[in-house]
C-alpha positions in Angstrom: 3.6 -15.2 -1.9 0.7 -17.6 -2.3 -2.2 -18.2 -4.7 -5.2 -16.0 -4.8 -7.7 -17.6 -1.9 -10.2 -16.2 -0.7 -11.8 -12.8 -2.0 -8.9 -12.7 -4.5 -6.9 -12.6 -1.4 -2.5 -12.9 -1.3 -0.6 -13.0 1.0 2.3 -10.9 0.7 4.6 -10.8 3.9 4.9 -11.3 7.4 3.3 -8.8 9.8 6.9 -8.4 11.0 8.4 -7.9 7.7 6.5 -4.4 7.9 8.5 -1.6 9.1 6.7 1.6 10.5 5.8 4.2 8.2 8.1 2.3 5.4 6.9 1.4 2.4 7.2 -3.0 0.9 7.2 -2.7 -2.8 5.1 -6.1 -4.2 3.8 -7.4 -7.3 0.3 -8.9 -7.5 -0.2 -10.2 -10.7 1.1 -7.5 -12.3 -0.3 -5.1 -10.3 2.8 -3.0 -8.5 1.2 -1.9 -4.7 2.8 -0.2 -1.6 1.8 -2.1 1.6 3.0 0.3 4.8 2.1 -0.1 8.6 1.2 3.2 9.6 -1.0 4.3 13.2 -1.3 0.6 13.8 -2.5 -0.7 10.9 -1.8 -1.8 7.6 -2.6 -0.4 4.2 -1.7 -1.0 0.4 -2.0 1.6 -2.1 -1.5 1.2 -5.8 2.4 2.1 -5.8 2.6 4.4 -8.7 1.9 8.0 -8.4 -1.0 8.9 -10.7 0.8 12.5 -11.5 4.2 10.8 -12.6 4.8 7.0 -13.4 6.9 6.8 -10.5 6.9 4.7 -7.2 5.6 5.7 -4.1 7.4 2.8 -2.0 10.3 4.5 -2.5 9.1 8.1 -0.9 8.7 9.4 3.0 5.7 7.6 4.6 4.4 10.5 7.7 0.4 10.9 9.2 -1.2 7.9 7.6 -0.1 9.9 3.9 2.5 8.4 1.4 4.5 11.3 -0.1 5.9 11.1 -3.9 9.5 12.0 -3.4 10.0 12.8 -7.1 7.5 16.2 -7.2 6.0 15.8 -3.5 2.7 14.5 -3.6 1.2 13.4 -0.8 -1.8 10.3 -0.8 -3.4 9.8 2.4 -3.3 5.6 2.5 -6.6 5.2 3.7 -8.4 6.9 0.8 -6.0 7.5 -1.9 -6.8 10.7 -2.4 -4.2 13.5 -2.7 -3.4 16.0 -0.7 -1.4 18.9 -2.3 -0.5 19.2 -6.1 0.5 18.4 -8.6 -1.2 14.9 -8.3 -5.2 15.6 -8.5 -6.2 12.4 -9.4 -6.9 9.5 -5.9 -4.7 6.2 -6.5 -6.4 3.0 -6.0 -6.6 1.6 -2.3 -6.7 -2.3 -1.7 -8.2 -4.1 1.1 -6.3 -5.5 3.2 -7.2 -8.9 5.9 -4.1 -10.1 8.6 -4.4 -13.8 9.5 -2.7 -14.8 12.3 -1.2 -13.1 15.3 1.7 -11.5 16.0 5.1 -11.3 13.8 4.7 -14.4 12.1 0.4 -12.7 11.4 0.1 -13.1 7.6 -0.5 -9.9 5.7 -3.2 -10.8 2.2 -4.2 -8.1 -0.2 -6.4 -8.0 -2.6 -6.2 -5.9 -6.2 -9.5 -7.7 -7.4 -11.5 -5.3 -5.2 -10.8 -1.6 -4.1 -12.1 -0.4 -0.8 
């Protein structure tokens, strides 16, 4: 990972490192982040479920949602809002930038601002 750049964005991986609908966990200055490529876009959300203190990146991704493997709560990757119980609180969503083209394009995430 590179040092923070413009707007606190940090390179977390290459676009080619992300499989469709598979979450990848990264740590950005102590903040656990799940980075996901879904529906042709790349999303970054806080990797900790708001209901139970477990890693969301270990769960399934489908229909632009990530599911907590422990209790089945699902969170929208675009908004962080839960779509079902037991979670009732949203998770933080972070801005993502893609620099470059093709599989070598850099995926950058900022945890200093929420989108």
